[in-house]
N, C-alpha and C positions, 0 to 999 in steps of 0.2 A: 503494500499500499504506500504510495507516494503522495504526499500532502504538500506538494510544492505551491508556492504562491504564484498567482498569475503575474506575467511580465507586465511592468507599469510602462515600458517604452522609454523612449529618450526623454530627458527632461526639457520642457519648453524653454525658450530663451527669455526668461522672466526680466532680465536686465533690460531687454529691449521693449518690454511691454509698458503701457501707459497705466496709470493708476486704476481706470476704470476696468480695463482688461484683467488685471491682477484681482481686482475686487470680484468680478465676475467668475473667475477661476475658483477663488476661495468659496464664494456662494455655491458653486456647482459642486462642491466636494470633490473637485479634481484630485487625482492621486497626488499630485504635486502641490497641492494647497498650502502645505506648510512652506515650501520653498517660495511660493508667491507671498505669503504672509511675511517671510523674512526679508523679501526683497521690498515690499512696501514699507515695512518697519525701518529698513535702512534709510528710507527717504523722509521720515518724519522730521528730523531736525531742521531741514530746509524746505519742507513742503507741507503747509498746512492741510491741503486736501488730502494728502497721505495720512496725515494723523487723524483727520476727521473719519477717513475709511477705516483705518484701523480700530479706532474706538467703536464704531457701529458694527464691525465685523466680530469684535469681541463678545458681542450679545448673541452670536450665533449658537444655538444648541449643539451643532456639530463641532465647532471649535472648544465650546467648554467641555465636551466630553472627550476630545482627542488629546491624549497625554503625550508630552514629550518625554518625560521621566517622573517617576514618583507622583506627586501630586500636581505637578507643573504641566498645565493644559496650554493649548495653542492660544486660548484666550487670554491666560494669564501672561503669556509671552508678549503678546500685543499690548497689554496694560503696562507691562514692565518696560517695554521699549518706548512707550509714550512717557512714562516717568523719567526714563534715562536721558532722553532728548533734552530735557530742561528748558523747553521754550513755553512761554506763557500759554499758548494755544494747546500744545500737546498736554500740558498738566491739566489744563481746564476739562479737556475731552477725556483724560485718563480717570479723573474723578468721576465723571459722569459714568463712564464705563464700569468702575468699581462698584458704584452705587447701584448700578443695574444687576450686579450679581446677588444671588440669594445670600442671607445673613451668614449662613454656615460657611458659604464659599469665601465671602469677605473676610471672615475670621481665619480661615485657613490661609488666604493670601497675605493678611497682615503678619500671621505667624512665620510664614515663609520668607517675608521680607524683614521680619525681626523689627516691626515698628508697632507702636500703639494705635496710630492713625495712619491713614493713607497719604495724607498731606506731609507727613514726616518721611516719607519714602523717597530716597534719592539714590536708586540702585545705578550701578555702573554695568555697562556692557562692553565686554573686551573685544 
């Protein structure tokens, strides 16, 4: 009995896609939605539209359920990227995305970030 996973095919050229294309790919639960989210997240510091899209996408059930590791979901990675960008717009939409989470998930994220309140979180992304 072989239980091999289906081939995902070649990764799309996300670095050549615009924000709307990346967002559609994520919403459609494309096999490379994580790669698309990371590309969009890389744009946050200099692109308010990317920040807004990441914040909105973090509300998707599919991203909240998709785990990168341990408790960290794709949704959390988006919120963390928003916080790390340290722009006024990115932090504002990060707070909105955080408060859209269920209270238990908010508590888990605060525990993960080791802060008592989301406004005190200043994560660094290497």
